C-alpha positions as a Markdown table, in Angstrom:
| # | Residue | x | y | z |
|---|---|---|---|---|
| 1 | Unk | -99.1 | -1.4 | 78.4 |
| 2 | Unk | -97.1 | -2.3 | 81.6 |
| 3 | Unk | -98.7 | -5.8 | 81.6 |
| 4 | Unk | -97.6 | -6.4 | 78.0 |
| 5 | Unk | -94.1 | -5.2 | 78.9 |
| 6 | Unk | -93.9 | -7.6 | 81.9 |
| 7 | Unk | -95.2 | -10.5 | 79.8 |
| 8 | Unk | -92.8 | -10.0 | 77.0 |
| 9 | Unk | -89.9 | -9.3 | 79.4 |
| 10 | Unk | -90.5 | -12.5 | 81.5 |
| 11 | Unk | -91.0 | -14.6 | 78.3 |
| 12 | Unk | -87.7 | -13.3 | 76.8 |
| 13 | Unk | -85.6 | -13.5 | 79.9 |
| 14 | Unk | -86.3 | -17.3 | 80.1 |
| 15 | Unk | -85.0 | -17.6 | 76.5 |
| 16 | Unk | -81.9 | -19.7 | 76.0 |
| 17 | Unk | -80.6 | -17.2 | 73.4 |
| 18 | Unk | -80.7 | -14.3 | 76.0 |
| 19 | Unk | -79.0 | -16.5 | 78.6 |
| 20 | Unk | -76.3 | -17.5 | 76.1 |
| 21 | Unk | -75.9 | -13.8 | 75.1 |
| 22 | Unk | -75.5 | -12.8 | 78.8 |
| 23 | Unk | -73.0 | -15.6 | 79.5 |
| 24 | Unk | -71.1 | -14.8 | 76.3 |
| 25 | Unk | -70.7 | -11.1 | 77.2 |
| 26 | Unk | -69.8 | -11.9 | 80.8 |
| 27 | Unk | -67.1 | -14.4 | 80.0 |
| 28 | Unk | -65.7 | -12.2 | 77.2 |
| 29 | Unk | -65.7 | -9.1 | 79.3 |
| 30 | Unk | -63.9 | -10.8 | 82.2 |
| 31 | Unk | -61.4 | -12.3 | 79.8 |
| 32 | Unk | -60.7 | -8.9 | 78.2 |
| 33 | Unk | -60.1 | -7.2 | 81.5 |
| 34 | Unk | -57.8 | -9.9 | 82.7 |
| 35 | Unk | -55.8 | -9.9 | 79.4 |
| 36 | Unk | -55.8 | -6.1 | 79.0 |
| 37 | Unk | -53.4 | -5.4 | 81.8 |
| 38 | Unk | -55.2 | -2.1 | 82.8 |
| 39 | Unk | -58.8 | -1.0 | 83.1 |
| 40 | Unk | -58.5 | 1.5 | 80.2 |
| 41 | Unk | -57.2 | -1.2 | 77.8 |
| 42 | Unk | -60.0 | -3.5 | 78.9 |
| 43 | Unk | -62.6 | -0.9 | 78.3 |
| 44 | Unk | -61.1 | -0.1 | 74.9 |
| 45 | Unk | -61.3 | -3.8 | 74.0 |
| 46 | Unk | -64.9 | -4.0 | 75.2 |
| 47 | Unk | -65.8 | -1.0 | 73.1 |
| 48 | Unk | -64.6 | -2.7 | 70.0 |
| 49 | Unk | -66.7 | -5.8 | 71.0 |
| 50 | Unk | -69.8 | -3.8 | 71.8 |
| 51 | Unk | -70.0 | -1.7 | 68.6 |
| 52 | Unk | -70.0 | -4.9 | 66.5 |
| 53 | Unk | -71.8 | -7.6 | 68.5 |
| 54 | Unk | -74.4 | -5.7 | 70.5 |
| 55 | Unk | -76.0 | -4.1 | 67.4 |
| 56 | Unk | -76.0 | -7.4 | 65.5 |
| 57 | Unk | -77.5 | -9.4 | 68.3 |
| 58 | Unk | -80.1 | -6.7 | 69.1 |
| 59 | Unk | -81.3 | -6.2 | 65.6 |
| 60 | Unk | -81.4 | -9.9 | 64.6 |
| 61 | Unk | -83.1 | -11.0 | 67.9 |
| 62 | Unk | -85.6 | -8.2 | 67.9 |
| 63 | Unk | -86.6 | -8.8 | 64.2 |
| 64 | Unk | -87.0 | -12.5 | 64.7 |
| 65 | Unk | -89.0 | -11.9 | 67.9 |
| 66 | Unk | -91.3 | -9.5 | 66.2 |
| 67 | Unk | -92.2 | -11.9 | 63.4 |
| 68 | Unk | -92.6 | -14.8 | 65.9 |
| 69 | Unk | -95.0 | -12.7 | 68.0 |
| 70 | Unk | -97.4 | -11.9 | 65.2 |
| 71 | Unk | -100.1 | -14.3 | 66.5 |
| 72 | Unk | -99.8 | -12.9 | 70.0 |
| 73 | Unk | -100.2 | -9.3 | 68.6 |
| 74 | Unk | -103.1 | -10.3 | 66.5 |
| 75 | Unk | -104.8 | -11.7 | 69.6 |
| 76 | Unk | -104.2 | -8.5 | 71.5 |
| 77 | Unk | -105.4 | -6.3 | 68.6 |
| 78 | Unk | -108.7 | -8.3 | 68.7 |
| 79 | Unk | -109.1 | -7.0 | 72.3 |
| 80 | Unk | -110.1 | -3.4 | 73.2 |
| 81 | Unk | -106.4 | -2.4 | 73.5 |
| 82 | Unk | -104.8 | 0.5 | 71.7 |
| 83 | Unk | -102.5 | -0.6 | 69.0 |
| 84 | Unk | -99.8 | 1.8 | 69.9 |
| 85 | Unk | -99.7 | 0.4 | 73.5 |
| 86 | Unk | -99.3 | -3.1 | 72.0 |
| 87 | Unk | -96.4 | -2.0 | 69.8 |
| 88 | Unk | -94.7 | 0.0 | 72.6 |
| 89 | Unk | -95.2 | -2.9 | 75.0 |
| 90 | Unk | -93.5 | -5.3 | 72.6 |
| 91 | Unk | -90.6 | -2.8 | 72.0 |
| 92 | Unk | -89.9 | -2.0 | 75.6 |
| 93 | Unk | -90.1 | -5.7 | 76.6 |
| 94 | Unk | -87.5 | -6.7 | 74.0 |
| 95 | Unk | -85.3 | -3.6 | 74.6 |
| 96 | Unk | -85.3 | -4.0 | 78.3 |
| 97 | Unk | -84.5 | -7.7 | 78.3 |
| 98 | Unk | -81.6 | -7.2 | 75.9 |
| 99 | Unk | -80.4 | -4.2 | 78.0 |
| 100 | Unk | -80.6 | -6.4 | 81.2 |
| 101 | Unk | -78.5 | -9.0 | 79.5 |
| 102 | Unk | -76.0 | -6.4 | 78.5 |
| 103 | Unk | -75.9 | -4.9 | 81.9 |
| 104 | Unk | -75.2 | -8.2 | 83.6 |
| 105 | Unk | -72.7 | -9.4 | 80.9 |
| 106 | Unk | -70.8 | -6.2 | 80.6 |
| 107 | Unk | -71.9 | -4.0 | 83.5 |
| 108 | Unk | -70.7 | -6.4 | 86.3 |
| 109 | Unk | -67.2 | -6.8 | 84.9 |
| 110 | Unk | -66.9 | -3.1 | 84.4 |
| 111 | Unk | -68.0 | -2.4 | 88.0 |
| 112 | Unk | -65.5 | -5.0 | 89.3 |
| 113 | Unk | -62.5 | -4.2 | 87.1 |
| 114 | Unk | -62.9 | -0.8 | 85.5 |
| 115 | Unk | -65.3 | 1.3 | 87.6 |
| 116 | Unk | -64.9 | 4.8 | 86.3 |
| 117 | Unk | -66.7 | 7.6 | 84.4 |
| 118 | Unk | -65.4 | 6.0 | 81.2 |
| 119 | Unk | -66.9 | 2.7 | 82.2 |
| 120 | Unk | -70.2 | 4.4 | 82.9 |
| 121 | Unk | -70.2 | 6.0 | 79.4 |
| 122 | Unk | -69.4 | 2.6 | 78.0 |
| 123 | Unk | -72.5 | 1.1 | 79.7 |
| 124 | Unk | -74.8 | 3.9 | 78.7 |
| 125 | Unk | -73.5 | 3.7 | 75.1 |
| 126 | Unk | -74.2 | 0.0 | 75.0 |
| 127 | Unk | -77.7 | 0.4 | 76.4 |
| 128 | Unk | -78.5 | 3.2 | 73.9 |
| 129 | Unk | -77.1 | 1.1 | 71.0 |
| 130 | Unk | -79.4 | -1.7 | 72.2 |
| 131 | Unk | -82.5 | 0.5 | 72.2 |
| 132 | Unk | -81.5 | 2.0 | 68.8 |
| 133 | Unk | -81.1 | -1.2 | 67.0 |
| 134 | Unk | -84.2 | -2.8 | 68.5 |
| 135 | Unk | -86.1 | 0.3 | 67.2 |
| 136 | Unk | -84.5 | -0.2 | 63.8 |
| 137 | Unk | -85.4 | -3.9 | 63.9 |
| 138 | Unk | -89.0 | -3.1 | 64.6 |
| 139 | Unk | -89.0 | -0.6 | 61.7 |
| 140 | Unk | -87.6 | -3.2 | 59.3 |
| 141 | Unk | -90.2 | -5.6 | 60.6 |
| 142 | Unk | -93.3 | -3.4 | 60.0 |
| 143 | Unk | -92.1 | -2.5 | 56.5 |
| 144 | Unk | -92.8 | -6.0 | 55.2 |
| 145 | Unk | -94.7 | -9.1 | 56.3 |
| 146 | Unk | -92.1 | -11.4 | 54.8 |
| 147 | Unk | -89.8 | -12.6 | 57.6 |
| 148 | Unk | -86.8 | -13.3 | 55.3 |
| 149 | Unk | -87.1 | -9.8 | 53.8 |
| 150 | Unk | -87.4 | -8.2 | 57.2 |
| 151 | Unk | -84.3 | -10.0 | 58.5 |
| 152 | Unk | -82.5 | -9.1 | 55.3 |
| 153 | Unk | -83.3 | -5.4 | 55.8 |
| 154 | Unk | -82.2 | -5.6 | 59.4 |
| 155 | Unk | -78.9 | -7.2 | 58.5 |
| 156 | Unk | -78.3 | -4.5 | 55.8 |
| 157 | Unk | -79.0 | -1.8 | 58.4 |
| 158 | Unk | -76.4 | -3.4 | 60.8 |
| 159 | Unk | -73.9 | -3.7 | 58.0 |
| 160 | Unk | -74.3 | -0.1 | 57.0 |
| 161 | Unk | -74.0 | 1.4 | 60.5 |
| 162 | Unk | -71.4 | -0.9 | 61.9 |
| 163 | Unk | -69.1 | -1.4 | 58.9 |
| 164 | Unk | -70.0 | 0.3 | 55.7 |
| 165 | Unk | -70.5 | 3.8 | 57.0 |
| 166 | Unk | -67.0 | 4.2 | 58.3 |
| 167 | Unk | -65.7 | 3.2 | 54.8 |
| 168 | Unk | -67.9 | 5.9 | 53.2 |
| 169 | Unk | -66.6 | 8.5 | 55.7 |
| 170 | Unk | -63.0 | 7.6 | 55.1 |
| 171 | Unk | -63.6 | 7.7 | 51.3 |
| 172 | Unk | -65.0 | 11.2 | 51.6 |
| 173 | Unk | -62.2 | 12.4 | 53.9 |
| 174 | Unk | -59.6 | 10.9 | 51.4 |
| 175 | Unk | -61.2 | 12.4 | 48.3 |
| 176 | Unk | -61.6 | 15.9 | 49.8 |
| 177 | Unk | -58.4 | 15.8 | 51.9 |
| 178 | Unk | -57.4 | 19.3 | 50.6 |
| 179 | Unk | -60.5 | 20.9 | 52.2 |
| 180 | Unk | -61.3 | 21.6 | 55.8 |
| 181 | Unk | -63.7 | 18.8 | 56.8 |
| 182 | Unk | -63.5 | 18.9 | 60.5 |
| 183 | Unk | -67.0 | 20.2 | 61.1 |
| 184 | Unk | -68.3 | 18.0 | 58.3 |
| 185 | Unk | -66.8 | 15.1 | 60.1 |
| 186 | Unk | -68.7 | 16.1 | 63.2 |
| 187 | Unk | -71.9 | 16.1 | 61.3 |
| 188 | Unk | -71.2 | 12.7 | 59.8 |
| 189 | Unk | -70.5 | 11.4 | 63.2 |
| 190 | Unk | -73.9 | 12.5 | 64.4 |
| 191 | Unk | -75.5 | 10.6 | 61.5 |
| 192 | Unk | -74.3 | 7.3 | 62.9 |
| 193 | Unk | -75.2 | 6.3 | 66.4 |
| 194 | Unk | -72.4 | 3.6 | 66.5 |
| 195 | Unk | -69.7 | 6.2 | 65.7 |
| 196 | Unk | -71.3 | 8.7 | 68.1 |
| 197 | Unk | -71.1 | 6.3 | 71.0 |
| 198 | Unk | -67.6 | 5.2 | 70.1 |
| 199 | Unk | -66.3 | 8.8 | 70.0 |
| 200 | Unk | -67.8 | 9.6 | 73.4 |
| 201 | Unk | -66.0 | 6.6 | 75.1 |
| 202 | Unk | -62.7 | 7.2 | 73.2 |
| 203 | Unk | -62.5 | 10.9 | 74.3 |
| 204 | Unk | -62.8 | 9.8 | 77.9 |
| 205 | Unk | -59.8 | 7.5 | 77.3 |
| 206 | Unk | -57.7 | 10.5 | 76.2 |
| 207 | Unk | -57.3 | 8.9 | 72.7 |
| 208 | Unk | -58.2 | 12.3 | 71.2 |
| 209 | Unk | -54.5 | 13.3 | 71.5 |
| 210 | Unk | -53.7 | 10.7 | 68.9 |
| 211 | Unk | -56.4 | 12.0 | 66.5 |
| 212 | Unk | -54.8 | 15.4 | 65.7 |
| 213 | Unk | -56.8 | 18.5 | 65.1 |
| 214 | Unk | -60.0 | 16.6 | 64.5 |
| 215 | Unk | -59.5 | 14.9 | 67.9 |
| 216 | Unk | -59.0 | 18.2 | 69.6 |
| 217 | Unk | -62.2 | 19.5 | 67.9 |
| 218 | Unk | -64.1 | 16.4 | 69.1 |
| 219 | Unk | -62.7 | 17.0 | 72.6 |
| 220 | Unk | -63.7 | 20.6 | 72.7 |
| 221 | Unk | -67.3 | 19.9 | 71.6 |
| 222 | Unk | -68.1 | 16.4 | 73.0 |
| 223 | Unk | -65.9 | 16.8 | 76.1 |
| 224 | Unk | -67.9 | 19.5 | 77.8 |
| 225 | Unk | -71.1 | 18.9 | 79.8 |
| 226 | Unk | -73.1 | 20.6 | 77.0 |
| 227 | Unk | -71.5 | 18.4 | 74.4 |
| 228 | Unk | -72.1 | 15.2 | 76.5 |
| 229 | Unk | -75.8 | 16.2 | 76.9 |
| 230 | Unk | -76.0 | 16.9 | 73.2 |
| 231 | Unk | -74.5 | 13.5 | 72.4 |
| 232 | Unk | -77.0 | 11.7 | 74.6 |
| 233 | Unk | -79.7 | 13.8 | 73.1 |
| 234 | Unk | -78.7 | 12.7 | 69.6 |
| 235 | Unk | -78.6 | 9.0 | 70.7 |
| 236 | Unk | -82.1 | 9.5 | 72.2 |
| 237 | Unk | -83.3 | 11.0 | 68.9 |
| 238 | Unk | -81.9 | 7.9 | 67.1 |
| 239 | Unk | -84.1 | 5.8 | 69.4 |
| 240 | Unk | -87.2 | 7.9 | 68.9 |
| 241 | Unk | -87.1 | 8.5 | 65.2 |
| 242 | Unk | -87.3 | 4.8 | 64.0 |
| 243 | Unk | -89.6 | 3.9 | 67.0 |
| 244 | Unk | -92.2 | 6.6 | 66.3 |
| 245 | Unk | -92.0 | 5.8 | 62.5 |
| 246 | Unk | -92.5 | 2.1 | 63.0 |
| 247 | Unk | -95.3 | 2.7 | 65.6 |
| 248 | Unk | -97.1 | 4.9 | 63.1 |
| 249 | Unk | -96.9 | 2.3 | 60.4 |
| 250 | Unk | -98.0 | -0.5 | 62.8 |
| 251 | Unk | -101.1 | 1.4 | 64.0 |
| 252 | Unk | -102.3 | 2.1 | 60.4 |
| 253 | Unk | -101.7 | -1.1 | 58.5 |
| 254 | Unk | -103.6 | -4.4 | 58.6 |
| 255 | Unk | -102.1 | -7.3 | 60.4 |
């Protein structure tokens, strides 16, 4: 499997899209830190950038790559190689290459201009989001052989998690405003990896003071070491669930 990962990784790193993605993140990150006036403002601006662009680029690129690699995977399947190893090799090759681009594009400016625990959480959140949306991309790709449908499913997943989900949560909170929904809000946060990562970074920026009682509840739960560990555990579960599901489908179906 390691040889497949290396091959996919080296092939993707040379891609013009990955180079452009890295340069885009690097220039934008440096610009936001210079315009923000303070490291915390720069990190907050970067957070808003990451939760929209990183999932979109990750899920679209990974879906497109999966369909473009069908012939390569068919060739490997014809060899005495376990299908699960082929699938996981493809996954880690794509996820690691996108994570490397994110680390260079965002990590270097954060280390130079905003090195802090909050900056570290921002980087870890971005890498987890990258892995999560690559896993979702692979899941949407194994569901159908039609490339257009696969990309359509991937875009719908991005739209749901990055944009639509927050609207649904706000609608629920507004409709049931007379009821205590603080713990329900926590549960709904755990059901969206984008929101979960965003809350973790915001709490370290002391924005929770502006969020009222719910913010204090977030701080009390996610602000402790146990809460941080639980948050990263939930993010890891968001990686494993679609990855294992898609791997199971891939190993059982005909290419």
